[in-house]
C-alpha positions in Angstrom: -55.5 -20.9 -33.5 -55.0 -24.2 -35.4 -52.9 -26.9 -33.6 -49.9 -27.2 -35.8 -49.9 -31.0 -35.6 -52.9 -31.1 -37.8 -50.9 -29.8 -40.7 -49.0 -33.1 -40.8 -52.2 -34.8 -42.1 -52.7 -32.0 -44.6 -49.2 -32.1 -46.1 -50.0 -33.8 -49.4 -53.5 -32.4 -49.9 -52.3 -28.9 -49.1 -49.3 -29.2 -51.4 -51.7 -30.6 -54.1 -53.9 -27.5 -53.8 -50.9 -25.2 -54.0 -49.7 -27.0 -57.2 -53.1 -26.5 -58.8 -53.1 -22.8 -57.9 -49.6 -22.5 -59.4 -50.7 -24.1 -62.6 -53.7 -21.7 -62.8 -51.3 -18.7 -62.8 -50.0 -20.0 -66.2 -53.5 -20.0 -67.7 -54.3 -17.0 -69.9 -56.8 -14.5 -68.4 -56.6 -16.3 -65.1 -53.0 -15.7 -64.3 -52.1 -12.0 -64.0 -48.8 -10.9 -65.7 -46.9 -8.2 -64.0 -43.3 -7.2 -64.5 -42.7 -9.9 -67.1 -43.9 -12.8 -64.8 -47.2 -14.5 -64.1 -47.2 -14.8 -60.3 -50.7 -13.6 -59.4 -54.0 -15.3 -59.7 -57.2 -13.4 -60.4 -60.1 -15.0 -58.6 -62.5 -12.2 -59.6 -63.0 -10.7 -56.1 -59.4 -10.8 -55.1 -55.9 -11.4 -56.5 -53.5 -13.8 -54.6 -50.0 -15.1 -55.0 -50.2 -18.9 -54.9 -46.5 -19.1 -54.0 -47.4 -18.1 -50.4 -49.6 -21.2 -50.1 -46.9 -23.3 -51.8 -44.0 -22.2 -49.5 -45.9 -23.1 -46.4 -47.0 -26.6 -47.6 -43.6 -27.3 -49.0 -42.3 -26.8 -45.5 -45.1 -29.0 -44.0 -44.3 -31.7 -46.6 -40.6 -31.7 -46.0 -41.1 -31.6 -42.2 -43.5 -34.6 -42.4 -41.2 -36.5 -44.8 -38.2 -36.0 -42.5 -40.2 -37.2 -39.5 -41.5 -40.3 -41.3 -38.2 -41.2 -43.1 -35.8 -40.9 -40.2 -34.4 -44.4 -40.9 -34.0 -43.9 -44.6 -32.9 -40.2 -44.8 -29.3 -41.0 -45.4 -30.2 -43.1 -48.4 -30.2 -41.2 -51.6 -32.8 -43.4 -53.3 -35.2 -44.2 -50.4 -34.9 -41.0 -48.4 -33.8 -38.0 -50.6 -35.2 -38.7 -54.1 -38.9 -39.1 -53.0 -38.8 -35.8 -51.1 -37.0 -33.9 -54.0 -39.4 -35.5 -56.6 -42.4 -34.0 -54.9 -40.8 -30.6 -54.0 -39.5 -30.3 -57.6 -43.0 -30.0 -59.0 -44.0 -26.7 -57.3 -40.4 -25.4 -57.8 -40.6 -26.2 -61.5 -43.8 -24.3 -61.8 -42.2 -21.3 -60.0 -39.5 -21.4 -62.7 -42.1 -21.3 -65.4 -43.7 -18.1 -64.0 -40.7 -17.2 -63.6 -40.2 -16.4 -59.9 -36.4 -16.8 -59.3 -36.5 -15.2 -55.8 -38.9 -17.7 -54.4 -37.2 -20.6 -56.1 -33.9 -19.6 -54.3 -35.9 -19.1 -51.0 -37.7 -22.5 -51.3 -34.6 -24.5 -52.3 -32.5 -22.8 -49.5 -35.1 -23.6 -46.8 -35.5 -27.2 -48.1 -31.7 -27.8 -48.1 -31.3 -26.5 -44.6 -34.1 -28.7 -43.3 -32.6 -31.7 -45.1 -29.2 -30.9 -43.6 -30.8 -30.7 -40.1 -32.7 -33.9 -40.8 -29.5 -35.9 -41.2 -29.0 -36.0 -45.0 -25.4 -36.8 -46.0 -23.3 -33.7 -46.6 -22.2 -35.1 -50.0 -25.8 -35.3 -51.0 -26.4 -31.7 -49.8 -23.4 -30.5 -51.8 -24.7 -32.2 -54.9 -28.1 -30.6 -54.4 -26.4 -27.2 -54.0 -24.6 -27.7 -57.3 -27.7 -28.7 -59.1 -29.6 -25.8 -57.6 -27.0 -23.3 -58.8 -27.2 -24.9 -62.3 -31.0 -24.5 -62.4 -30.7 -20.9 -61.3 -28.0 -20.1 -63.8 -30.1 -21.7 -66.6 -33.1 -19.7 -65.6 -31.2 -16.4 -65.6 -29.5 -17.3 -69.0 -32.9 -18.1 -70.7 -34.9 -15.1 -69.3 -33.4 -11.8 -70.6 -35.2 -9.7 -68.0 -33.7 -11.8 -65.1 -30.2 -11.4 -66.6 -30.9 -7.7 -66.9 -31.9 -7.5 -63.2 -28.7 -9.4 -62.2 -26.6 -7.0 -64.3 -28.5 -4.0 -62.8 -27.8 -5.3 -59.3 -24.1 -5.8 -60.0 -23.5 -2.6 -62.0 -26.3 -0.1 -60.9 -24.6 3.1 -62.2 -24.3 2.0 -65.8 -27.8 3.1 -66.7 -29.1 5.3 -63.8 -32.1 6.8 -65.8 -33.0 3.5 -67.5 -32.8 -0.1 -66.3 -31.0 1.0 -63.1 -33.5 3.8 -62.2 -35.2 1.8 -59.5 -32.2 0.6 -57.6 -30.4 4.0 -57.9 -33.5 5.8 -56.5 -33.5 3.3 -53.6 -29.8 4.2 -52.9 -30.8 7.9 -52.8 -33.6 7.1 -50.4 -31.3 5.2 -48.1 -28.5 7.7 -48.2 -30.6 10.8 -47.7 -32.0 9.4 -44.5 -28.6 9.8 -42.8 -28.5 8.7 -39.1 -31.8 10.1 -37.8 -33.9 10.2 -40.9 -36.4 12.9 -42.1 -39.1 11.7 -39.7 -41.9 9.2 -40.0 -44.2 10.0 -43.0 -41.7 12.6 -44.3 -40.3 10.6 -47.2 -39.8 12.5 -50.5 -38.8 9.6 -52.7 -42.1 7.7 -52.3 -43.9 10.5 -54.2 -43.5 9.2 -57.8 -39.7 8.9 -57.5 -39.3 5.4 -56.1 -41.6 2.7 -57.7 -42.8 -0.2 -55.6 -41.9 1.7 -52.4 -44.8 0.0 -50.7 -43.6 -3.5 -51.3 -40.1 -4.8 -52.3 -38.5 -1.4 -51.6 -40.2 -0.5 -48.3 -36.9 -0.8 -46.5 -35.5 2.1 -48.5 -38.3 4.3 -47.2 -37.7 3.0 -43.7 -34.1 4.2 -44.1 -35.2 7.6 -45.5 -37.7 8.3 -42.8 -36.0 6.7 -39.8 -32.4 6.8 -40.8 -29.7 4.4 -39.7 -31.3 4.1 -36.3 -34.7 2.8 -37.5 -33.0 0.6 -40.2 -30.9 -1.0 -37.5 -34.0 -1.6 -35.3 -35.8 -3.3 -38.2 -32.7 -5.6 -38.8 -32.5 -6.3 -35.1 -36.1 -7.3 -35.0 -35.6 -9.8 -37.8 -32.6 -11.1 -35.9 -34.8 -11.4 -32.8 -37.5 -13.1 -34.8 -35.0 -15.7 -36.0 -33.7 -16.2 -32.5 -37.1 -16.7 -31.0 -38.3 -19.0 -33.9 -35.3 -21.2 -33.5 -35.7 -21.3 -29.7 -39.3 -22.3 -30.0 -38.4 -25.0 -32.4 -35.6 -26.3 -30.1 -38.2 -26.7 -27.3 -40.6 -28.7 -29.6 -41.8 -32.0 -28.2 -41.5 -33.9 -31.5 -39.4 -33.8 -34.6 -42.3 -32.6 -36.9 -42.8 -29.6 -34.7 -39.1 -28.9 -34.7 -38.8 -29.0 -38.5 -42.0 -27.0 -39.0 -40.8 -24.3 -36.6 -37.4 -24.0 -38.2 -38.9 -24.0 -41.7 -41.4 -21.3 -41.0 -38.7 -19.2 -39.3 -36.3 -19.6 -42.2 -38.9 -18.6 -44.8 -39.7 -15.4 -42.9 -36.1 -14.4 -42.2 -34.4 -15.5 -45.5 -37.1 -13.6 -47.5 -36.1 -10.5 -45.5 -32.4 -11.2 -46.2 -33.0 -11.6 -49.9 
């Protein structure tokens, strides 16, 4: 309902509000700690994840910057550094929470937009290397993140301990077979698979709908990506193009992760 061109004027104020909300998650009794991370904000009547506000306004800011800096974008000092300097603030706050998944998502989306905006490939490659270094440092300094990586790579080492969650998700996916048990007929969601209603909802989709429903869900995300890119390609100005691509990437890359 809001003409998207208006967001171009709200880029910095919106990002500023998002940064304030991210800082508030680190304040004791205001930020809510779940699963070893402070990602939620308790406003009394509701709990929110400020990262959702941050992701959107990071896209708006990068889209606005690429539009305004078309003539300087290939310059490292005049084009790239100012953009990265601003984006680095919310990304740094996400690392402090820590929220590695959204750091990867945000940096990936930003780098793709910068590449489409005409940033030199050598600069993109340098950014990619720096991003990997930051992610590796985060994993190395947060034991629970390192544990999650090891669990992902070697899930069968501790099936009743640290790997319980991922092993249960495998059981849910495998038991669905081709056709599934039927919508609403999942067995694993009854106390066996934690977080089946959020990060592991796809496992339940596979159990209830089988390979067929799982394929349809993946196909729909592919269709969402295709339509989002198509809409962006028909945009009448560069800001609309970058905004459309950025929003599409955040939705689809999050699903991929």
